[in-house]
C-alpha positions as CSV (number, residue, x, y, z in Angstrom):
1,M,-15.8,-24.2,8.6
2,A,-12.6,-26.0,8.9
3,R,-11.1,-23.2,10.9
4,L,-13.6,-23.5,13.1
5,K,-13.6,-26.9,13.6
6,Q,-9.6,-26.4,14.2
7,L,-9.7,-24.1,17.0
8,I,-12.4,-25.8,18.6
9,E,-10.2,-28.9,19.0
10,F,-8.0,-27.0,20.5
11,I,-9.8,-25.7,23.2
12,K,-10.5,-29.5,23.8
13,R,-6.7,-30.4,23.7
14,R,-6.0,-27.2,25.6
15,K,-9.0,-26.5,28.2
16,K,-7.0,-25.7,31.2
17,L,-4.7,-23.2,28.9
18,V,-7.2,-21.3,28.1
19,G,-9.4,-21.5,31.0
20,F,-6.4,-19.9,32.4
21,F,-5.7,-16.5,29.6
22,T,-9.7,-16.5,29.9
23,I,-9.5,-16.0,33.3
24,I,-6.9,-13.2,33.2
25,V,-8.6,-11.6,30.3
26,L,-11.9,-11.3,32.1
27,V,-9.9,-10.3,35.6
28,V,-8.0,-7.5,33.1
29,F,-11.4,-6.2,32.0
30,F,-13.6,-6.0,35.2
31,V,-10.7,-4.1,36.8
32,T,-10.7,-1.9,33.6
33,L,-14.7,-1.4,33.8
34,N,-14.2,-0.9,37.8
35,K,-11.3,2.3,36.7
36,V,-13.3,4.0,34.3
37,Y,-16.7,3.5,35.7
38,H,-15.2,5.3,39.4
39,Y,-13.2,8.1,37.0
40,S,-16.4,8.5,35.0
41,E,-18.0,9.5,38.3
42,T,-15.1,12.5,39.1
43,N,-15.8,16.1,38.3
44,E,-12.7,16.5,36.3
45,F,-14.2,13.1,33.9
46,C,-16.9,15.4,33.7
47,A,-14.4,18.6,32.9
48,S,-12.7,16.8,30.3
49,C,-14.9,17.6,27.4
50,H,-14.2,21.6,26.6
51,E,-17.8,22.1,26.3
52,M,-18.1,21.3,30.2
53,D,-15.6,23.9,31.1
54,I,-18.0,26.6,31.9
55,H,-19.7,24.3,34.0
56,Y,-17.1,23.0,35.7
57,E,-15.5,26.1,36.7
58,S,-18.6,27.5,37.4
59,F,-19.5,24.0,40.3
60,M,-15.9,24.3,41.7
61,A,-16.3,28.5,42.0
62,S,-19.8,28.0,44.2
63,K,-20.6,27.0,47.4
64,H,-22.0,23.6,46.7
65,N,-18.7,22.6,46.3
66,N,-18.4,21.5,49.4
67,E,-18.1,18.2,51.4
68,H,-21.7,17.2,50.8
69,V,-22.1,17.4,47.3
70,E,-18.7,15.2,46.2
71,H,-19.2,15.4,42.5
72,C,-21.8,16.4,39.5
73,H,-23.3,13.2,39.8
74,A,-25.1,14.0,42.8
75,C,-27.2,16.4,41.4
76,H,-27.1,15.6,37.8
77,V,-28.4,11.0,38.4
78,G,-30.8,10.3,40.1
79,P,-31.2,7.6,42.9
80,G,-30.6,3.3,41.9
81,L,-29.9,2.0,38.7
82,K,-32.3,3.8,37.0
83,G,-31.6,6.7,37.3
84,Y,-27.5,5.7,36.6
85,A,-28.6,4.0,33.7
86,H,-31.0,7.4,32.6
87,A,-28.4,9.9,33.1
88,K,-25.4,7.7,31.7
89,L,-27.6,6.5,28.4
90,S,-29.7,9.5,27.7
91,D,-27.8,12.6,28.6
92,G,-24.8,10.9,28.5
93,T,-25.2,9.8,25.4
94,H,-26.7,13.0,23.9
95,D,-23.7,14.8,24.9
96,S,-21.2,12.9,24.1
97,L,-22.7,12.5,20.4
98,M,-22.8,16.0,20.7
99,H,-19.2,16.6,21.1
100,S,-18.3,14.1,18.5
101,F,-19.3,16.0,16.0
102,Q,-18.7,19.5,17.2
103,A,-22.3,20.7,17.7
104,F,-21.0,23.3,20.0
105,S,-18.7,25.4,18.2
106,D,-21.3,28.0,16.7
107,G,-21.8,29.1,20.3
108,S,-24.2,26.8,21.8
109,L,-24.0,25.2,25.4
110,I,-24.5,21.9,26.7
111,E,-28.2,22.6,28.5
112,V,-30.2,20.3,31.1
113,A,-32.8,18.3,29.1
114,E,-36.1,18.4,29.9
115,D,-36.3,15.4,31.1
116,S,-33.7,16.0,33.7
117,L,-34.8,18.8,34.9
118,E,-37.1,16.9,37.6
119,I,-34.1,14.8,38.3
120,I,-31.8,17.8,39.2
121,N,-34.6,19.5,41.9
122,D,-35.7,15.4,43.5
123,N,-31.9,15.8,44.5
124,C,-32.4,19.5,45.7
125,E,-35.1,18.6,48.0
126,R,-33.9,14.9,49.2
127,C,-30.2,17.1,50.1
128,H,-32.2,19.8,52.2
129,E,-34.6,17.4,53.6
130,E,-31.5,16.3,55.0
131,G,-31.2,19.4,57.6
132,F,-29.0,20.9,55.2
133,T,-30.9,23.9,54.7
134,K,-31.2,27.1,57.1
135,D,-35.2,27.2,56.6
136,K,-36.8,23.6,57.4
137,T,-40.0,25.3,56.1
138,H,-38.9,25.8,52.4
139,I,-39.3,22.7,50.5
140,E,-42.9,22.2,52.0
141,F,-44.0,25.2,50.7
142,V,-42.2,24.6,47.8
143,S,-43.6,21.0,47.3
144,K,-46.8,22.3,47.3
145,S,-46.9,25.6,44.6
146,S,-47.3,25.6,41.1
147,K,-46.4,28.5,38.6
148,R,-49.5,30.8,37.3
149,S,-49.7,33.0,34.4
150,K,-50.9,36.5,34.1
151,D,-54.5,35.8,34.1
152,G,-54.0,33.6,37.3
153,R,-54.3,30.1,35.5
154,E,-52.1,27.3,37.4
155,L,-49.4,25.7,35.6
156,E,-47.0,23.4,36.0
157,K,-45.2,21.9,39.2
158,L,-42.5,24.7,40.6
159,M,-39.1,24.1,40.4
160,C,-36.6,24.6,43.1
161,T,-34.4,26.1,39.4
162,D,-37.1,28.6,38.2
163,C,-35.8,30.8,41.2
164,H,-32.2,29.5,42.4
165,L,-30.9,30.2,39.0
166,G,-27.1,30.6,40.0
167,V,-26.0,28.2,43.2
168,A,-24.2,26.3,41.0
169,H,-24.2,27.1,36.9
170,P,-24.6,30.4,37.1
171,H,-24.7,30.2,33.1
172,M,-27.8,27.9,33.0
173,P,-30.6,29.3,31.0
174,G,-33.9,30.4,32.3
175,D,-36.7,32.7,33.1
176,L,-34.4,35.3,34.0
177,Y,-32.4,35.4,30.8
178,E,-35.4,35.3,28.3
179,L,-37.1,38.0,30.6
180,Y,-33.9,40.2,29.9
181,A,-33.6,39.0,26.6
182,E,-37.2,38.7,24.9
183,K,-38.0,41.9,26.6
184,K,-35.3,43.9,25.6
185,V,-34.9,44.8,29.3
186,K,-30.8,46.6,29.6
187,P,-29.7,44.8,32.8
188,Y,-27.4,47.2,35.2
189,G,-24.7,45.8,37.7
190,K,-21.7,44.0,37.5
191,Y,-21.2,40.4,35.7
192,K,-19.0,37.5,35.1
193,E,-18.5,36.0,31.7
194,T,-20.4,33.1,32.6
195,D,-23.5,35.6,32.9
196,C,-22.8,37.4,30.0
197,F,-22.6,33.7,27.8
198,A,-26.1,32.5,28.9
199,C,-27.5,35.9,28.3
200,H,-26.8,36.8,25.1
201,K,-27.0,33.3,23.6
202,I,-30.7,34.3,24.7
203,A,-30.7,38.0,23.1
204,T,-27.9,38.2,20.9
205,P,-27.7,34.2,19.5
206,D,-25.5,35.7,15.7
207,V,-23.2,37.9,18.2
208,V,-22.4,34.7,20.2
209,K,-21.4,32.7,17.3
210,Q,-20.0,34.7,15.7
211,W,-17.1,35.9,18.7
212,T,-16.9,31.5,19.2
213,G,-15.8,30.9,15.9
214,S,-13.2,34.2,16.2
215,P,-9.8,34.4,17.3
216,H,-10.6,36.6,20.1
217,A,-12.9,33.5,21.5
218,A,-9.8,30.7,20.4
219,K,-7.3,33.1,22.6
220,G,-9.4,33.5,26.0
221,V,-10.2,37.0,25.3
222,T,-13.8,36.9,26.5
223,C,-16.7,39.7,26.5
224,I,-15.5,41.3,30.1
225,S,-12.3,42.0,28.3
226,C,-13.5,44.2,25.6
227,H,-16.7,46.0,27.0
228,G,-15.4,45.0,30.8
229,D,-18.4,43.9,33.7
230,D,-20.1,46.7,34.5
231,H,-23.2,46.5,32.2
232,G,-24.3,49.9,32.5
233,H,-21.4,51.3,31.3
234,I,-21.9,49.1,28.5
235,A,-26.0,50.3,27.4
236,K,-24.7,53.9,27.9
237,Q,-21.8,53.1,25.4
238,H,-24.5,51.4,23.0
239,G,-22.1,48.3,23.5
240,R,-19.4,50.4,21.3
241,V,-15.6,49.6,22.3
242,S,-13.1,52.6,21.2
243,A,-10.8,52.1,19.5
244,S,-8.0,52.7,22.1
245,A,-9.0,49.3,23.8
246,C,-8.0,47.3,21.5
247,G,-5.0,48.8,21.6
248,E,-4.2,48.1,24.5
249,C,-3.2,44.7,23.0
250,H,-2.7,46.0,19.2
251,M,-0.2,48.7,20.6
252,S,1.7,48.7,16.8
253,Q,-1.6,48.3,14.9
254,F,-3.5,51.2,17.1
255,T,0.0,53.5,16.7
256,E,-0.1,53.2,13.2
257,F,-3.5,53.8,12.4
258,Q,-3.6,56.9,14.4
259,E,-1.2,58.2,12.1
260,S,-2.9,57.5,9.2
261,S,-5.0,59.7,6.9
262,H,-8.1,57.8,7.9
263,L,-8.1,58.9,11.4
264,Q,-8.6,62.2,9.9
265,G,-12.3,61.7,8.7
266,R,-14.2,62.7,12.0
267,T,-13.4,66.6,11.3
268,V,-12.5,66.9,7.6
269,A,-14.3,65.8,4.5
270,F,-12.6,67.4,1.1
271,G,-14.6,67.8,-1.8
272,G,-16.3,71.2,-3.9
273,T,-18.9,71.8,-1.2
274,Y,-17.3,70.0,1.6
275,D,-16.1,72.5,4.5
276,V,-14.5,71.1,8.0
277,V,-17.7,69.1,9.1
278,T,-18.8,68.0,12.8
279,T,-18.7,64.5,14.4
280,R,-22.7,65.3,14.8
281,Q,-22.9,65.5,10.8
282,L,-20.3,63.0,10.1
283,G,-22.5,60.4,11.8
284,M,-25.4,61.3,9.6
285,E,-27.0,58.3,7.7
286,G,-24.9,58.1,4.4
287,C,-21.5,59.4,6.3
288,R,-21.0,57.6,9.2
289,E,-20.6,54.4,7.2
290,C,-17.1,55.4,5.9
291,H,-16.6,57.2,8.8
292,K,-16.9,56.0,11.8
293,L,-13.4,55.4,10.8
294,G,-12.5,58.1,12.6
295,L,-15.4,59.3,14.8
296,T,-14.8,60.4,18.2
297,Y,-17.0,60.4,20.9
298,E,-17.6,62.1,24.5
299,D,-15.8,59.5,26.1
300,D,-13.2,58.7,23.7
301,R,-11.4,61.3,22.5
302,V,-8.7,59.6,20.3
303,G,-11.3,58.2,17.9
304,G,-11.1,55.6,15.5
305,S,-12.8,52.1,14.9
306,C,-11.4,49.1,14.5
307,N,-14.7,47.1,13.7
308,A,-15.0,48.9,10.6
309,C,-12.8,46.4,8.6
310,H,-12.5,44.0,11.5
311,G,-16.8,43.9,12.2
312,S,-17.6,43.0,14.8
313,H,-18.1,40.5,16.7
314,K,-16.0,38.0,14.1
315,F,-12.7,40.8,13.6
316,S,-11.4,38.6,10.9
317,T,-8.3,39.2,9.0
318,A,-9.2,37.7,5.6
319,E,-12.2,40.0,5.6
320,A,-10.3,42.9,6.1
321,K,-7.6,42.2,3.9
322,A,-10.3,41.2,1.1
323,Y,-10.1,43.0,-2.7
324,D,-13.1,44.8,-2.1
325,A,-12.9,45.7,1.6
326,C,-11.9,49.6,0.5
327,E,-13.9,49.6,-2.3
328,K,-17.2,49.5,0.4
329,C,-16.3,53.4,1.0
330,H,-14.0,54.4,-1.9
331,V,-15.8,52.7,-4.8
332,G,-19.6,53.9,-5.6
333,G,-19.9,56.3,-3.0
334,P,-20.1,60.1,-2.1
335,E,-17.9,61.9,-4.8
336,H,-15.5,62.7,-2.4
337,S,-14.1,59.8,-1.4
338,Q,-14.2,58.2,-5.1
339,L,-10.8,56.4,-5.9
340,D,-9.7,57.2,-9.5
341,S,-10.1,54.6,-11.4
342,S,-8.9,56.4,-14.9
343,E,-7.5,54.8,-17.3
344,N,-3.9,55.6,-16.7
345,S,-4.3,55.6,-13.1
346,I,-3.6,53.1,-11.3
347,F,-7.1,51.6,-9.8
348,G,-8.7,51.6,-13.1
349,K,-5.1,49.7,-14.8
350,V,-6.3,47.1,-11.9
351,Q,-9.9,47.5,-13.1
352,K,-9.3,46.5,-16.6
353,M,-7.2,43.4,-15.9
354,R,-9.6,42.1,-13.4
355,N,-12.5,43.0,-16.6
356,Q,-10.6,41.4,-18.9
357,R,-9.8,38.4,-16.2
358,L,-5.9,38.6,-16.8
359,I,-5.8,38.9,-12.9
360,S,-8.0,37.2,-10.2
361,N,-9.6,39.9,-7.6
362,D,-7.0,38.9,-5.2
363,L,-3.9,38.7,-6.8
364,V,-3.7,42.5,-6.7
365,K,-5.2,44.9,-3.8
366,C,-5.5,48.2,-1.7
367,Q,-3.7,45.7,1.0
368,T,-0.8,45.0,-1.4
369,C,0.1,48.3,-1.9
370,H,-1.2,50.6,0.7
371,G,0.1,49.8,4.7
372,P,3.7,47.7,3.6
373,N,4.6,45.2,6.0
374,K,1.0,44.6,7.7
375,S,0.9,48.2,8.9
376,H,-2.2,50.2,9.4
377,N,-1.0,53.5,8.6
378,F,-2.6,53.5,5.0
379,N,-0.7,56.5,3.8
380,K,2.5,54.5,3.5
381,I,3.3,53.1,0.5
382,S,5.4,50.4,-1.0
383,I,4.8,48.8,-5.0
384,P,6.0,45.6,-4.9
385,Q,8.7,44.6,-8.1
386,E,5.8,42.2,-9.3
387,I,3.1,44.7,-9.2
388,D,5.7,47.1,-10.8
389,V,6.4,44.7,-13.5
390,L,2.5,43.3,-14.2
391,L,0.7,47.0,-14.5
392,F,3.7,49.2,-15.9
393,G,6.4,46.9,-17.4
394,G,8.8,47.7,-15.1
395,H,9.7,50.7,-16.6
396,G,9.4,52.5,-12.6
397,L,6.2,54.4,-14.1
398,V,4.9,54.6,-10.9
399,K,6.6,57.4,-8.4
400,V,5.1,57.9,-4.8
401,P,5.5,61.6,-4.4
402,E,7.6,62.3,-1.5
403,K,6.4,64.2,1.5
404,H,7.9,68.0,2.6
């Protein structure tokens, strides 16, 4: 209380000085506020959040990016102070909070709120009624129309965005994408990344979520980068991506894998009752789960499948390096694929020490010795000295047979 009294006394004694600094602070505040306001009106401000990249790029490439539509507010902000307050306090605050809490890291997209759709459509009508349209009667007919159900009942008012989905943002989810997704219709034709993302967000949300968290997404490798842009071709391939397509970027890994025995699984399976078998037979239930590593198809005579180990669409290196990644096929599967787990075998010793809790699961893995130096040719074997000491006392008991 005493300090407050001292402050009041100081202000009374120094009225001119305090008034002068107060004016300076207010001028700086209002100049800054004015600059912030004008910057918030620009497209660049909207695009400053990475979630808006698709929206910004699609608008900049659209016909609506012209002298009549100077910025995002032309479509997304209603008239007057009420429209501005709604856009900032409702939509802007919501999107800012979602960005702050990283709510879009799971593959979801910023979408227009239901109560903002009418604002956008009102802006469509306002702009096109001013003469920016070829058909002068179109707006009038739309304003008098309403949606109809299959049994003929009238529904809510028909909006511009119900038909014109791709005029500014081709990613906008709408009736068209829902039709494809819900009825499992395979669209034919060529599409852009934004179209893939929008439709599959509804059709295969888990796939979009996996891709969003993958290293491919972080490096800008999109759906089209691997699958191409022709959806008819993608449907014919059942979405399959060949190992050779992966090899265009991962050349050394692809070349090394071509040299490994895993690729040969497409033609030969060793065992008492197995001779040379066909690709069709290896595609049977119980075979294809493991043999897809080397299966070939009519469109891909090279063969191989990267996603057998690097699961789609995460393509996780950590999962492929997990201690039990190889065990999916080599432990508990068909007899001809089983690892030697006898007492004196390497795998038998590892299992025994694991069971005795002398070593952790991740200390000795198949990949510790097979495919040294990150090689994808798992025929290559190199036993690290520390593993030799741990399992065999460092007496050189493990001999890797030489090929003649």
